[in-house]
C-alpha positions as a LaTeX table, in Angstrom:
\begin{tabular}{lrrr}
\hline
Residue & $x$ (\AA) & $y$ (\AA) & $z$ (\AA) \\
\hline
Met1 & 94.66 & $-139.80$ & 73.31 \\
Val2 & 96.30 & $-137.59$ & 71.57 \\
Ser3 & 94.76 & $-135.11$ & 68.84 \\
Gln4 & 96.72 & $-134.20$ & 65.81 \\
Asn5 & 96.29 & $-132.05$ & 62.47 \\
Val6 & 96.39 & $-134.47$ & 59.52 \\
Val7 & 96.54 & $-133.63$ & 56.05 \\
Val8 & 94.16 & $-135.75$ & 54.19 \\
Pro9 & 94.33 & $-135.76$ & 50.33 \\
Asp10 & 90.88 & $-137.40$ & 48.60 \\
Ala11 & 91.81 & $-139.44$ & 45.74 \\
Thr12 & 88.22 & $-139.16$ & 44.40 \\
Thr13 & 87.51 & $-135.63$ & 44.60 \\
Gly14 & 90.81 & $-133.98$ & 44.57 \\
Ile15 & 89.99 & $-132.19$ & 47.86 \\
Ile16 & 93.01 & $-131.74$ & 50.11 \\
Thr17 & 92.11 & $-130.93$ & 53.78 \\
Val18 & 93.68 & $-130.35$ & 57.30 \\
Ser19 & 91.64 & $-131.80$ & 59.94 \\
Thr20 & 91.68 & $-132.42$ & 63.84 \\
Val21 & 91.73 & $-136.21$ & 64.35 \\
Ser22 & 92.42 & $-138.50$ & 67.29 \\
Asn23 & 94.58 & $-141.57$ & 67.63 \\
Ser24 & 91.49 & $-143.81$ & 68.39 \\
Ser25 & 89.72 & $-142.88$ & 65.04 \\
Val26 & 92.46 & $-143.17$ & 62.72 \\
Phe27 & 91.57 & $-147.00$ & 61.71 \\
Thr28 & 87.45 & $-146.02$ & 61.56 \\
Pro29 & 85.88 & $-145.55$ & 58.39 \\
Ser30 & 84.99 & $-142.05$ & 59.05 \\
Ala31 & 88.54 & $-141.44$ & 59.85 \\
Gln32 & 89.47 & $-141.90$ & 55.66 \\
Lys33 & 87.29 & $-138.86$ & 55.02 \\
Pro34 & 86.99 & $-136.65$ & 58.10 \\
Pro35 & 84.19 & $-134.28$ & 58.47 \\
Thr36 & 84.30 & $-130.27$ & 57.89 \\
Ala37 & 85.79 & $-128.91$ & 61.42 \\
Pro38 & 86.57 & $-125.31$ & 62.30 \\
Gly39 & 89.98 & $-124.08$ & 61.24 \\
His40 & 90.67 & $-126.65$ & 58.62 \\
Ile41 & 91.66 & $-126.18$ & 55.02 \\
Ser42 & 89.93 & $-127.39$ & 52.08 \\
Ile43 & 91.50 & $-126.74$ & 48.34 \\
Ser44 & 90.19 & $-128.15$ & 45.50 \\
Lys45 & 92.69 & $-128.75$ & 42.57 \\
Lys46 & 90.29 & $-127.98$ & 40.33 \\
Lys47 & 89.76 & $-124.81$ & 41.72 \\
Leu48 & 93.46 & $-124.14$ & 41.93 \\
Leu49 & 94.29 & $-124.68$ & 38.20 \\
Lys50 & 91.12 & $-122.58$ & 37.43 \\
Ser51 & 92.19 & $-119.37$ & 39.59 \\
Leu52 & 95.46 & $-118.98$ & 37.30 \\
Glu53 & 93.27 & $-118.31$ & 34.43 \\
Ile54 & 94.05 & $-114.62$ & 35.51 \\
Asn55 & 93.90 & $-112.60$ & 32.27 \\
Gly56 & 91.49 & $-110.17$ & 34.07 \\
Asp57 & 92.33 & $-107.70$ & 36.72 \\
Gln58 & 92.29 & $-110.36$ & 39.62 \\
Ser59 & 95.40 & $-109.77$ & 41.46 \\
Gln60 & 93.57 & $-111.07$ & 45.02 \\
Arg61 & 92.66 & $-114.26$ & 43.03 \\
Leu62 & 96.31 & $-114.60$ & 42.04 \\
Asn63 & 97.24 & $-114.32$ & 45.54 \\
Ser64 & 94.91 & $-116.60$ & 47.10 \\
Trp65 & 96.41 & $-119.24$ & 44.54 \\
Val66 & 99.74 & $-118.84$ & 45.78 \\
Asp67 & 98.86 & $-119.17$ & 49.21 \\
Ser68 & 97.11 & $-122.40$ & 48.55 \\
Met69 & 99.82 & $-123.37$ & 46.52 \\
Arg70 & 101.89 & $-123.15$ & 49.84 \\
Ala71 & 99.32 & $-124.97$ & 51.88 \\
Ser72 & 98.78 & $-128.10$ & 49.35 \\
Ser73 & 102.52 & $-128.75$ & 48.83 \\
Pro74 & 103.28 & $-132.19$ & 49.40 \\
Thr75 & 106.76 & $-131.36$ & 50.87 \\
His76 & 105.36 & $-128.08$ & 52.83 \\
Leu77 & 105.68 & $-128.57$ & 56.73 \\
Lys78 & 103.83 & $-125.82$ & 58.16 \\
Ser79 & 101.00 & $-128.32$ & 58.78 \\
Leu80 & 102.80 & $-130.16$ & 61.51 \\
Pro81 & 101.87 & $-129.80$ & 65.05 \\
Ser82 & 103.56 & $-127.55$ & 67.51 \\
Thr83 & 105.02 & $-130.06$ & 69.87 \\
Ser84 & 108.36 & $-131.04$ & 71.72 \\
Ser85 & 106.81 & $-134.54$ & 72.09 \\
Glu86 & 108.80 & $-137.15$ & 69.91 \\
Glu87 & 105.91 & $-139.64$ & 70.83 \\
Glu88 & 103.32 & $-137.09$ & 69.51 \\
Leu89 & 105.45 & $-136.32$ & 66.60 \\
Asn90 & 106.12 & $-140.01$ & 65.77 \\
Ser91 & 102.35 & $-140.72$ & 66.14 \\
Trp92 & 101.42 & $-138.14$ & 63.76 \\
Met93 & 103.99 & $-139.23$ & 61.24 \\
Met94 & 102.55 & $-142.51$ & 61.34 \\
Met95 & 98.71 & $-141.76$ & 60.56 \\
Leu96 & 100.11 & $-139.35$ & 57.62 \\
Lys97 & 101.73 & $-142.52$ & 56.14 \\
Phe98 & 98.64 & $-144.57$ & 57.00 \\
Tyr99 & 96.48 & $-142.12$ & 54.76 \\
Cys100 & 98.62 & $-141.37$ & 51.90 \\
Phe101 & 99.03 & $-145.40$ & 51.60 \\
Leu102 & 95.06 & $-145.59$ & 51.42 \\
Val103 & 95.19 & $-142.56$ & 48.67 \\
Phe104 & 98.19 & $-144.15$ & 46.68 \\
Asn105 & 96.39 & $-147.52$ & 46.62 \\
Leu106 & 92.96 & $-145.72$ & 45.74 \\
Tyr107 & 95.55 & $-144.34$ & 43.05 \\
Gln108 & 96.95 & $-147.11$ & 42.09 \\
Lys109 & 93.59 & $-149.25$ & 41.28 \\
Arg110 & 92.22 & $-146.22$ & 38.89 \\
His111 & 95.68 & $-145.80$ & 37.23 \\
Pro112 & 97.68 & $-148.90$ & 37.68 \\
Ser113 & 101.38 & $-149.12$ & 37.10 \\
Ala114 & 101.77 & $-149.43$ & 33.12 \\
Leu115 & 104.69 & $-152.30$ & 34.03 \\
Asp116 & 102.17 & $-154.08$ & 35.90 \\
Met117 & 99.71 & $-153.83$ & 33.12 \\
Phe118 & 102.25 & $-154.53$ & 30.36 \\
Glu119 & 100.74 & $-157.63$ & 28.86 \\
Arg120 & 97.07 & $-156.12$ & 29.01 \\
Ile121 & 98.53 & $-153.21$ & 26.66 \\
Ile122 & 100.26 & $-155.31$ & 24.26 \\
Glu123 & 96.97 & $-157.60$ & 23.98 \\
Ala124 & 95.07 & $-154.33$ & 23.22 \\
Ser125 & 97.64 & $-152.88$ & 20.43 \\
Arg126 & 98.16 & $-156.57$ & 18.91 \\
Gly127 & 97.47 & $-156.27$ & 14.96 \\
Lys128 & 97.25 & $-152.16$ & 15.12 \\
Glu129 & 100.17 & $-149.74$ & 14.58 \\
Ile130 & 101.91 & $-148.42$ & 17.29 \\
Val131 & 102.60 & $-144.69$ & 17.19 \\
Met132 & 104.36 & $-143.16$ & 20.23 \\
Phe133 & 104.12 & $-139.69$ & 21.45 \\
Leu134 & 106.55 & $-138.79$ & 24.51 \\
Asp135 & 106.81 & $-135.58$ & 26.63 \\
Tyr136 & 110.47 & $-134.55$ & 27.18 \\
Asp137 & 111.02 & $-132.50$ & 30.44 \\
Gly138 & 110.07 & $-135.34$ & 33.37 \\
Thr139 & 109.60 & $-137.64$ & 30.97 \\
Leu140 & 112.82 & $-138.39$ & 28.99 \\
Ser141 & 114.62 & $-136.16$ & 31.19 \\
Pro142 & 114.14 & $-135.63$ & 35.05 \\
Ile143 & 113.07 & $-132.39$ & 36.26 \\
Val144 & 115.89 & $-130.09$ & 37.30 \\
Ala145 & 116.66 & $-126.77$ & 38.59 \\
Asp146 & 118.11 & $-125.38$ & 35.56 \\
Pro147 & 116.18 & $-126.21$ & 32.30 \\
Asp148 & 119.19 & $-125.60$ & 30.15 \\
Arg149 & 120.42 & $-128.62$ & 31.76 \\
Ala150 & 117.52 & $-130.90$ & 31.46 \\
Phe151 & 120.10 & $-133.42$ & 29.64 \\
Ile152 & 118.60 & $-136.81$ & 28.23 \\
Ser153 & 120.67 & $-139.81$ & 29.24 \\
Ser154 & 122.69 & $-141.76$ & 26.76 \\
Lys155 & 120.66 & $-144.82$ & 27.51 \\
Met156 & 117.75 & $-143.07$ & 27.24 \\
Arg157 & 118.54 & $-141.65$ & 23.73 \\
Arg158 & 119.37 & $-144.96$ & 22.62 \\
Thr159 & 116.08 & $-146.61$ & 23.69 \\
Val160 & 114.41 & $-143.62$ & 21.52 \\
Lys161 & 116.55 & $-144.27$ & 18.77 \\
Lys162 & 115.74 & $-148.29$ & 18.77 \\
Leu163 & 112.00 & $-146.88$ & 19.28 \\
Ala164 & 112.10 & $-145.00$ & 16.41 \\
Lys165 & 112.98 & $-147.74$ & 14.06 \\
Cys166 & 109.80 & $-149.75$ & 15.37 \\
Phe167 & 107.10 & $-147.16$ & 15.50 \\
Pro168 & 106.55 & $-143.38$ & 14.46 \\
Thr169 & 107.70 & $-141.50$ & 17.54 \\
Ser170 & 107.06 & $-138.02$ & 18.12 \\
Ile171 & 108.42 & $-135.76$ & 20.97 \\
Val172 & 105.70 & $-133.48$ & 21.97 \\
Thr173 & 106.91 & $-130.68$ & 24.23 \\
Gly174 & 106.47 & $-127.14$ & 25.55 \\
Arg175 & 110.00 & $-126.13$ & 24.73 \\
Cys176 & 111.29 & $-124.80$ & 21.37 \\
Ile177 & 111.96 & $-127.74$ & 18.68 \\
Asp178 & 115.90 & $-126.16$ & 18.38 \\
Lys179 & 115.99 & $-126.57$ & 22.35 \\
Val180 & 114.51 & $-129.85$ & 22.55 \\
Tyr181 & 117.01 & $-131.27$ & 19.23 \\
Ser182 & 119.98 & $-130.00$ & 20.93 \\
Phe183 & 119.24 & $-132.27$ & 23.86 \\
Val184 & 117.81 & $-135.43$ & 21.80 \\
Lys185 & 119.81 & $-135.16$ & 18.58 \\
Leu186 & 117.77 & $-137.47$ & 16.84 \\
Ala187 & 116.68 & $-136.99$ & 13.00 \\
Glu188 & 114.63 & $-139.57$ & 12.81 \\
Leu189 & 112.00 & $-138.19$ & 15.24 \\
Tyr190 & 108.45 & $-135.86$ & 14.72 \\
Tyr191 & 109.30 & $-132.98$ & 16.79 \\
Ala192 & 106.19 & $-130.99$ & 18.38 \\
Gly193 & 107.28 & $-127.68$ & 20.07 \\
Ser194 & 105.97 & $-124.78$ & 21.91 \\
His195 & 102.77 & $-126.98$ & 23.26 \\
Gly196 & 102.26 & $-128.43$ & 19.71 \\
Met197 & 102.29 & $-125.28$ & 17.92 \\
Asp198 & 105.38 & $-125.85$ & 16.18 \\
Ile199 & 105.43 & $-129.01$ & 14.19 \\
Lys200 & 108.42 & $-130.63$ & 12.36 \\
Gly201 & 108.52 & $-134.27$ & 10.59 \\
Pro202 & 112.11 & $-136.46$ & 10.60 \\
Thr203 & 115.01 & $-135.18$ & 8.07 \\
Lys204 & 114.51 & $-136.77$ & 4.71 \\
Gly205 & 116.14 & $-140.26$ & 4.40 \\
Phe206 & 116.17 & $-140.77$ & 8.58 \\
Ser207 & 113.00 & $-142.27$ & 8.95 \\
Arg208 & 111.41 & $-144.79$ & 6.93 \\
Tyr209 & 107.76 & $-143.50$ & 8.05 \\
Asn210 & 108.16 & $-140.17$ & 6.04 \\
Lys211 & 110.00 & $-141.94$ & 3.05 \\
Asp212 & 107.16 & $-141.59$ & 0.43 \\
Lys213 & 105.59 & $-138.27$ & 2.06 \\
Pro214 & 106.01 & $-134.33$ & 1.89 \\
Ser215 & 107.95 & $-133.11$ & 4.94 \\
Val216 & 105.72 & $-132.24$ & 7.81 \\
Leu217 & 105.74 & $-128.66$ & 8.79 \\
Tyr218 & 103.01 & $-126.61$ & 10.53 \\
Gln219 & 102.94 & $-123.65$ & 12.78 \\
Pro220 & 99.11 & $-122.81$ & 13.81 \\
Ala221 & 100.31 & $-119.81$ & 15.71 \\
Gly222 & 102.83 & $-118.15$ & 13.33 \\
Asp223 & 101.08 & $-114.49$ & 13.22 \\
Phe224 & 102.18 & $-114.50$ & 17.37 \\
Leu225 & 105.58 & $-114.44$ & 16.87 \\
Pro226 & 106.16 & $-110.43$ & 16.89 \\
Met227 & 103.98 & $-110.21$ & 20.10 \\
Ile228 & 105.77 & $-113.44$ & 21.69 \\
Asp229 & 109.15 & $-111.58$ & 21.25 \\
Glu230 & 107.96 & $-108.67$ & 22.65 \\
Ala231 & 106.58 & $-110.11$ & 25.49 \\
Phe232 & 109.53 & $-112.14$ & 26.29 \\
Lys233 & 111.64 & $-108.94$ & 26.45 \\
Gln234 & 109.31 & $-107.26$ & 28.78 \\
Leu235 & 109.21 & $-110.64$ & 31.15 \\
Val236 & 112.93 & $-110.64$ & 31.28 \\
Glu237 & 113.20 & $-107.01$ & 32.49 \\
Lys238 & 110.25 & $-107.10$ & 34.86 \\
Thr239 & 111.76 & $-110.53$ & 36.59 \\
Lys240 & 115.43 & $-109.58$ & 36.72 \\
Ser241 & 115.19 & $-108.53$ & 39.94 \\
Thr242 & 113.61 & $-111.68$ & 41.39 \\
Pro243 & 116.41 & $-114.11$ & 42.22 \\
Gly244 & 116.01 & $-117.50$ & 40.62 \\
Ala245 & 113.50 & $-116.34$ & 38.24 \\
Lys246 & 114.36 & $-117.42$ & 34.46 \\
Val247 & 112.60 & $-116.85$ & 31.46 \\
Glu248 & 112.49 & $-118.99$ & 28.39 \\
Asn249 & 111.53 & $-118.13$ & 24.89 \\
Asn250 & 110.15 & $-121.34$ & 23.13 \\
Lys251 & 109.56 & $-119.50$ & 20.09 \\
Phe252 & 105.57 & $-119.55$ & 20.18 \\
Cys253 & 105.12 & $-119.29$ & 23.87 \\
Leu254 & 107.15 & $-118.64$ & 26.64 \\
Ser255 & 108.06 & $-120.01$ & 30.21 \\
Val256 & 108.86 & $-118.13$ & 33.49 \\
His257 & 110.64 & $-120.73$ & 35.81 \\
Phe258 & 110.48 & $-120.58$ & 39.41 \\
Arg259 & 111.90 & $-123.63$ & 40.71 \\
Cys260 & 115.18 & $-121.68$ & 42.02 \\
Val261 & 112.49 & $-118.53$ & 43.35 \\
Asp262 & 112.57 & $-118.41$ & 46.91 \\
Glu263 & 108.67 & $-119.45$ & 48.05 \\
Lys264 & 108.42 & $-115.95$ & 49.75 \\
Lys265 & 109.07 & $-114.07$ & 46.55 \\
Trp266 & 106.40 & $-116.46$ & 44.48 \\
Ser267 & 103.42 & $-114.23$ & 45.09 \\
Glu268 & 105.64 & $-111.48$ & 44.06 \\
Leu269 & 106.82 & $-112.88$ & 40.63 \\
Ala270 & 103.40 & $-113.99$ & 40.01 \\
Leu271 & 102.14 & $-110.05$ & 39.99 \\
Lys272 & 105.03 & $-109.24$ & 37.72 \\
Val273 & 104.11 & $-111.78$ & 35.35 \\
Arg274 & 100.47 & $-111.00$ & 35.26 \\
Ser275 & 101.20 & $-107.51$ & 34.91 \\
Val276 & 103.15 & $-108.03$ & 31.52 \\
Val277 & 100.37 & $-110.71$ & 30.16 \\
Lys278 & 97.65 & $-108.39$ & 30.98 \\
Asn279 & 98.65 & $-105.82$ & 28.39 \\
Tyr280 & 98.17 & $-108.69$ & 25.68 \\
Pro281 & 94.68 & $-110.00$ & 25.65 \\
Thr282 & 95.37 & $-112.76$ & 23.29 \\
Leu283 & 97.91 & $-114.35$ & 25.13 \\
Lys284 & 96.90 & $-116.72$ & 28.22 \\
Leu285 & 98.79 & $-117.61$ & 31.32 \\
Ser286 & 98.41 & $-120.64$ & 32.84 \\
Gln287 & 100.80 & $-122.69$ & 35.60 \\
Gly288 & 103.01 & $-125.98$ & 35.23 \\
Arg289 & 105.52 & $-127.77$ & 37.62 \\
Lys290 & 106.92 & $-124.53$ & 38.91 \\
Val291 & 106.66 & $-122.50$ & 35.99 \\
Phe292 & 104.49 & $-120.17$ & 34.46 \\
Glu293 & 103.00 & $-120.65$ & 30.74 \\
Ile294 & 102.40 & $-117.70$ & 28.56 \\
Arg295 & 100.53 & $-118.80$ & 25.24 \\
Pro296 & 98.43 & $-117.75$ & 22.27 \\
Met297 & 94.88 & $-117.91$ & 22.75 \\
Ile298 & 94.13 & $-120.11$ & 20.21 \\
Lys299 & 92.24 & $-123.61$ & 19.96 \\
Trp300 & 95.54 & $-125.58$ & 19.94 \\
Asp301 & 97.40 & $-127.74$ & 22.52 \\
Lys302 & 99.39 & $-131.07$ & 22.66 \\
Gly303 & 96.22 & $-133.07$ & 21.84 \\
Lys304 & 95.67 & $-130.95$ & 18.94 \\
Ala305 & 99.17 & $-131.73$ & 17.80 \\
Leu306 & 98.92 & $-135.40$ & 18.84 \\
Glu307 & 95.77 & $-135.50$ & 16.23 \\
Phe308 & 97.68 & $-133.39$ & 13.62 \\
Leu309 & 100.52 & $-135.86$ & 13.57 \\
Leu310 & 98.15 & $-139.16$ & 13.36 \\
Glu311 & 96.62 & $-137.48$ & 10.46 \\
Ser312 & 99.96 & $-136.73$ & 8.60 \\
Leu313 & 100.75 & $-140.16$ & 9.14 \\
Gly314 & 97.71 & $-141.43$ & 7.32 \\
Phe315 & 96.05 & $-143.00$ & 10.39 \\
Asp316 & 93.19 & $-139.87$ & 10.96 \\
Asn317 & 90.33 & $-142.17$ & 10.31 \\
Ser318 & 92.06 & $-145.24$ & 10.91 \\
Ser319 & 90.82 & $-148.18$ & 13.39 \\
Asp320 & 93.96 & $-150.00$ & 13.20 \\
Val321 & 96.30 & $-147.54$ & 15.16 \\
Phe322 & 97.47 & $-147.42$ & 18.42 \\
Pro323 & 98.63 & $-144.40$ & 19.87 \\
Ile324 & 100.49 & $-144.20$ & 23.03 \\
Tyr325 & 101.11 & $-140.91$ & 24.79 \\
Ile326 & 103.69 & $-140.55$ & 27.73 \\
Gly327 & 104.09 & $-137.48$ & 30.07 \\
Asp328 & 104.32 & $-136.07$ & 33.16 \\
Asp329 & 102.58 & $-132.69$ & 33.09 \\
Arg330 & 99.26 & $-130.64$ & 33.33 \\
Thr331 & 99.59 & $-129.69$ & 29.57 \\
Asp332 & 99.76 & $-133.55$ & 28.37 \\
Glu333 & 96.14 & $-133.87$ & 29.93 \\
Asp334 & 94.81 & $-132.53$ & 26.54 \\
Ala335 & 96.67 & $-135.44$ & 24.76 \\
Phe336 & 95.39 & $-137.90$ & 27.22 \\
Lys337 & 91.81 & $-136.84$ & 27.08 \\
Leu338 & 91.79 & $-136.82$ & 23.01 \\
Leu339 & 92.97 & $-140.34$ & 23.44 \\
Gln340 & 89.89 & $-141.36$ & 25.44 \\
Glu341 & 87.49 & $-138.96$ & 23.45 \\
Arg342 & 88.77 & $-141.64$ & 20.29 \\
Gly343 & 88.74 & $-144.52$ & 22.03 \\
Gln344 & 91.95 & $-145.49$ & 20.62 \\
Gly345 & 95.29 & $-146.18$ & 22.55 \\
Leu346 & 96.28 & $-144.68$ & 26.08 \\
Gly347 & 97.98 & $-142.22$ & 27.88 \\
Leu348 & 100.43 & $-142.96$ & 30.57 \\
Leu349 & 101.17 & $-140.34$ & 33.51 \\
Val350 & 104.76 & $-140.42$ & 34.67 \\
Thr351 & 104.31 & $-139.36$ & 38.90 \\
Lys352 & 105.60 & $-140.53$ & 42.07 \\
Phe353 & 102.04 & $-138.69$ & 43.38 \\
Pro354 & 98.65 & $-139.42$ & 42.73 \\
Lys355 & 97.04 & $-136.78$ & 40.67 \\
Asp356 & 93.64 & $-136.01$ & 38.86 \\
Thr357 & 94.21 & $-137.24$ & 35.17 \\
Asn358 & 92.69 & $-138.69$ & 31.97 \\
Ala359 & 95.79 & $-140.99$ & 31.78 \\
Ser360 & 94.93 & $-144.80$ & 31.95 \\
Tyr361 & 98.37 & $-146.00$ & 33.35 \\
Ser362 & 101.04 & $-144.33$ & 35.56 \\
Leu363 & 104.94 & $-144.61$ & 35.84 \\
Gln364 & 106.86 & $-143.66$ & 38.62 \\
Asp365 & 109.66 & $-141.31$ & 36.98 \\
Pro366 & 111.50 & $-141.09$ & 33.38 \\
Leu367 & 113.67 & $-144.68$ & 34.57 \\
Glu368 & 110.59 & $-146.46$ & 34.76 \\
Ala369 & 109.77 & $-145.08$ & 31.23 \\
Ser370 & 113.09 & $-145.92$ & 29.46 \\
Asp371 & 114.52 & $-148.83$ & 31.35 \\
Gly372 & 110.95 & $-150.38$ & 31.90 \\
Phe373 & 108.20 & $-149.52$ & 29.34 \\
Leu374 & 110.04 & $-147.88$ & 26.45 \\
Ala375 & 112.65 & $-150.38$ & 26.56 \\
Thr376 & 110.62 & $-153.36$ & 26.43 \\
Val377 & 108.12 & $-151.97$ & 24.03 \\
Gly378 & 110.83 & $-151.37$ & 21.46 \\
Gly379 & 112.51 & $-154.98$ & 21.97 \\
Val380 & 115.62 & $-153.06$ & 23.86 \\
Glu381 & 117.56 & $-155.71$ & 25.92 \\
Thr382 & 118.03 & $-153.92$ & 28.96 \\
Asn383 & 118.54 & $-155.63$ & 32.22 \\
Leu384 & 115.27 & $-154.73$ & 34.11 \\
Ala385 & 113.16 & $-155.26$ & 30.56 \\
Met386 & 114.82 & $-158.47$ & 30.34 \\
Asn387 & 114.27 & $-159.70$ & 34.07 \\
Met388 & 110.58 & $-158.40$ & 33.83 \\
His389 & 109.26 & $-159.80$ & 30.32 \\
Glu390 & 111.96 & $-162.11$ & 28.81 \\
Gly391 & 110.28 & $-164.76$ & 27.19 \\
Thr392 & 106.55 & $-163.10$ & 26.95 \\
Asn393 & 104.87 & $-163.78$ & 23.68 \\
Gly394 & 103.81 & $-159.76$ & 23.97 \\
Val395 & 107.70 & $-158.88$ & 23.56 \\
Phe396 & 107.99 & $-161.10$ & 20.85 \\
Ser397 & 105.13 & $-159.92$ & 18.84 \\
Ile398 & 106.40 & $-156.19$ & 19.44 \\
Asn399 & 109.56 & $-156.93$ & 17.92 \\
Asn400 & 107.97 & $-157.93$ & 14.57 \\
His401 & 107.16 & $-154.20$ & 14.00 \\
Cys402 & 110.99 & $-153.50$ & 14.20 \\
Pro403 & 113.16 & $-153.77$ & 11.10 \\
\hline
\end{tabular}
């Protein structure tokens, strides 16, 4: 019998534990959720996120968060057993795969693939006006090391262009509008940049949905621009000694990317960022996918932006609308939650790993979003979409939305 340290994410509670178990207990019911034992690590995802709200003098909490982030990283290998035995290592890997299989199956039951559930989604939307909301990074484009090179593919651009002919379509992103427009280059879309704090409608004459409506332009954080610019300069100066760190000015919010920063420098970088943000009591610091986000403390987020855009389109009190929001980041959860509260439409989370989410369904990556779900919804004849759904009643009824 061999005892191993096994990383066990609990899909129900969001707790990640590292416990000692034996080979003989792997397939027992109790092994699916090992009891607390001396030397185990127990990390709550919700507590991790809460510990990032560091507008007070709490540098120790920040260091704890960085340490916890390292410990709970899916790609981190420090929890591997110290052993020279190939047999023990293979046994450990087999157990880890088994637990991952269990967790993923639980996750799939709660948030099934939007491709597998496509017909059910179409049936729910029948007789209603579909409105599309799309995140950019990680949804329309892959996550890349250099945020300035997060280019959308030509196929994805064609898919979104076709989609916008069928339904009102918005991109809701943490990026500034100018930056995301330079990637997408589609004038017929609605754009909500800076996490929804900078909203702009389609260029006149490019969309049939704003033909008889005034141009949409809304900036709820306009008074914060001088402060944001000042904080941006300080962050650039403060972080320039950290190799790989990149500060991005998104007009009404700031991003400090650390995807290319050595993990040993994460804590140091986090303290540098905090030392700047603490000088601005009306700015808040949060964390995304290897990025620190600095935003104004106003009651506005991607969910509020979605609500504003629905109202601008005339759907604020309508029961005949079916909003679909697709995103991959924690900031998209506000939009998923809003759709749940409205009891209309649904959210789709793009992720390869199980996550706590308010989304109804899931997609694995931007390719599944474009060639799979979006292409089929818009009636775009890509090979994948045709192979999966050709000839179904849902597709043909959806195509009736398109001019």
